[in-house]
C-alpha positions as a printed Julia matrix, in Angstrom:
207×3 Matrix{Float64}:
  -9.74    6.96  -22.17
  -6.1     7.54  -21.03
  -5.85    9.02  -17.43
  -2.21    9.22  -15.56
  -2.24    5.77  -13.57
  -0.21    4.82  -10.51
  -0.14    1.49   -9.38
   0.09    1.21   -5.49
   0.63   -2.2    -3.52
   0.01   -2.33    0.3
   1.74   -4.86    1.85
   2.4    -6.18    5.87
   1.12   -8.8     8.16
  -2.93   -9.43    8.42
  -4.36   -7.43   10.76
  -2.11   -4.21   10.44
  -5.2    -1.9     8.86
  -4.04   -2.06    4.72
  -7.53   -2.58    3.86
  -9.06   -0.18    6.7
  -6.42    2.62    5.28
  -7.61    2.55    1.99
 -11.31    2.24    2.8
 -10.54    5.34    4.98
  -8.35    7.24    1.87
 -11.6     6.23   -0.52
 -14.36    6.29    0.81
 -14.06    7.96    4.1
 -15.36    5.38    6.47
 -14.13    3.02    8.66
 -15.42   -0.66   10.15
 -14.3    -2.28   13.48
 -15.45   -5.49   11.54
 -12.34   -7.58   10.87
 -12.09   -9.71    7.15
  -9.11  -11.41    6.56
  -8.52  -10.43    2.03
  -8.25  -12.9     0.24
  -5.38  -12.68   -2.47
  -5.58   -9.14   -3.55
  -8.18   -6.59   -4.99
  -7.97   -2.62   -6.12
  -9.98    0.32   -6.42
  -8.89    3.86   -7.43
  -9.39    7.07   -6.58
  -8.56   10.44   -9.18
  -6.51   12.95   -7.15
  -4.56   16.0    -8.36
  -0.93   16.92   -7.39
   0.95   20.05   -6.77
   1.4    21.44  -10.3
  -2.5    21.01  -10.81
  -1.74   17.35  -12.94
  -5.01   14.71  -12.39
  -3.75   11.6   -11.7
  -5.58    8.41  -10.59
  -4.29    6.32   -7.77
  -4.79    1.97   -7.84
  -4.91    1.12   -4.79
  -3.73   -2.41   -4.43
  -4.88   -4.43   -1.43
  -2.73   -7.67   -0.56
  -3.63  -10.33    1.73
  -1.2   -10.55    4.51
  -1.05  -14.15    5.68
   1.59  -16.4     5.05
  -0.43  -18.33    2.75
  -0.94  -16.23    0.26
   2.77  -14.85    0.23
   4.26  -16.79   -2.53
   1.37  -15.28   -4.92
   2.52  -11.71   -4.75
   4.05  -12.16   -7.91
   0.92  -11.74   -9.75
  -0.52   -8.57   -8.29
   3.3    -6.66   -7.17
   4.6    -6.87  -10.99
   4.49   -3.42  -12.91
   3.63   -1.35   -9.21
   4.93    2.25   -8.88
   4.79    2.32   -5.57
   4.69    0.12   -2.45
   3.32    0.85    0.76
   4.92   -1.01    3.88
   2.64   -1.12    6.79
   3.02   -2.36   10.58
   0.82   -1.91   13.91
   2.4     0.77   16.08
   1.16   -1.89   18.99
   2.44   -4.54   17.55
   6.36   -5.1    17.22
   6.31   -8.42   14.84
   4.19   -6.77   12.59
   7.42   -4.12   12.22
  10.23   -6.48   12.2
   8.49   -7.96    9.06
   8.63   -4.92    7.03
  12.12   -6.6     6.28
  10.93   -9.86    4.99
   8.12   -7.96    3.06
  10.39   -5.58    1.19
  12.79   -8.06    0.15
   9.92   -9.98   -0.82
   8.48   -7.17   -2.85
  11.6    -6.57   -4.85
  12.17  -10.29   -5.56
   8.69  -11.1    -6.91
   8.25   -7.8    -9.07
  11.37   -8.76  -10.99
  12.94   -4.9   -10.93
  16.29   -4.71  -11.81
  19.09   -4.22   -9.17
  19.27   -0.79   -9.91
  15.84   -0.05  -10.41
  15.16   -1.38   -6.83
  17.74    1.12   -5.48
  15.33    4.26   -5.99
  12.26    2.27   -6.39
   9.51    4.6    -3.95
   8.94    2.77   -0.87
   6.91    4.33    2.01
   6.38    3.18    5.44
   3.15    3.56    7.46
   2.79    2.82   10.74
  -0.57    2.37   11.72
  -3.01    2.41   14.67
  -1.98    5.01   16.7
  -5.47    5.5    17.96
  -4.43    2.42   20.56
  -2.84    3.69   23.52
  -0.66    0.47   23.78
   2.8     1.38   21.19
   5.51   -0.9    21.37
   7.18    0.41   17.57
   8.9     4.29   18.55
   8.64    6.92   15.94
  12.64    7.04   16.28
  12.84    3.11   15.76
  10.25    3.6    12.31
  13.0     6.74   11.31
  15.68    4.16   11.79
  14.42    1.83    9.91
  13.47    4.32    6.96
  17.12    5.62    6.69
  18.7     2.04    6.63
  16.7     1.5     4.0
  16.94    4.05    2.09
  19.27    5.46   -0.95
  20.78    8.39   -1.31
  18.37    8.72   -4.75
  14.94    7.59   -2.75
  14.56    8.48    0.72
  11.76    6.04    2.13
   8.92    8.71    4.24
   7.64    8.08    7.58
   4.04    8.61    8.37
   1.65    7.42   11.54
  -1.82    7.08   10.68
  -4.67    6.07   12.34
  -7.44    4.11    9.46
 -10.14    4.88   12.79
 -10.12    8.43   12.81
  -8.8     9.23    9.63
  -5.2    11.3    11.32
  -2.83   11.1     8.67
  -3.98    8.71    5.84
  -4.78   11.44    3.4
  -1.15   12.95    3.64
   0.74    9.63    3.88
  -0.89    8.85    0.1
  -0.72   12.39   -1.36
   2.88   11.79   -0.83
   3.13    8.89   -2.71
   1.62   11.37   -6.29
   4.79   13.27   -5.37
   7.31   10.73   -5.7
   6.68    9.08   -8.37
   6.98    9.85  -12.19
   3.36    8.35  -13.44
   2.65    6.33  -16.54
   0.33    6.53  -19.18
  -2.52    4.0   -18.76
  -5.81    2.88  -20.3
  -8.27    2.43  -17.05
 -12.17    2.36  -16.93
 -12.65    5.13  -13.74
 -16.12    3.1   -12.93
 -14.67   -0.13  -11.96
 -12.89   -1.76   -9.23
 -11.71   -5.22   -9.24
 -11.1    -8.07   -7.03
  -9.27  -11.34   -7.81
 -10.01  -14.45   -5.66
  -7.17  -17.25   -5.11
  -9.18  -19.67   -3.78
  -9.4   -21.36   -7.45
  -8.1   -21.54  -10.7
 -10.79  -18.5   -11.97
 -10.31  -14.93  -12.16
 -13.55  -12.92  -10.9
 -13.9    -9.89  -11.28
 -16.47   -7.68   -9.39
 -17.76   -3.8   -10.65
 -18.74   -1.55   -8.26
 -16.44    0.27   -5.28
 -16.19   -1.85   -2.69
 -17.04   -1.77    0.7
């Protein structure tokens, strides 16, 4: 069946909480056990916009490890929005947002004019941990520098553990993007392994 679909890609350093953010948004749950994402996988959620339109958000969770970054082209192309995730308690993860953004724009092969208005959202995660090294002011300043007159970068601070601001951050995505028409089986999620030459597809929601 035909649905309005929005492809959203989560990028950022390993360990910043990309998978946990997605699990909190989709499944309303959190686990302390850390397992690095290998390659990428996506799951979907249907949401309703402010104007009553139903939209399916297809959320891609990508590997943050450096050895997988060159393979981003396989997952970035066709994205409608990109979420830049950092850990407010890890300054390097914040500094690396510049590299992640540039790499996304390069590997997604966006024309220069489209790159200027491509929707990015910035999320500072793990605000439940009392060891902050990245201030809200620093985050806002970074977003302002990388925004354009036609497309501002919204900033959010979240806790994937407690759920703080997670729903609000993802809801902003649907407000920013014009959603294309595509065809999707709503009952499937998919993962792609980069450890072999074959692509594996798993059905059923991820845990």
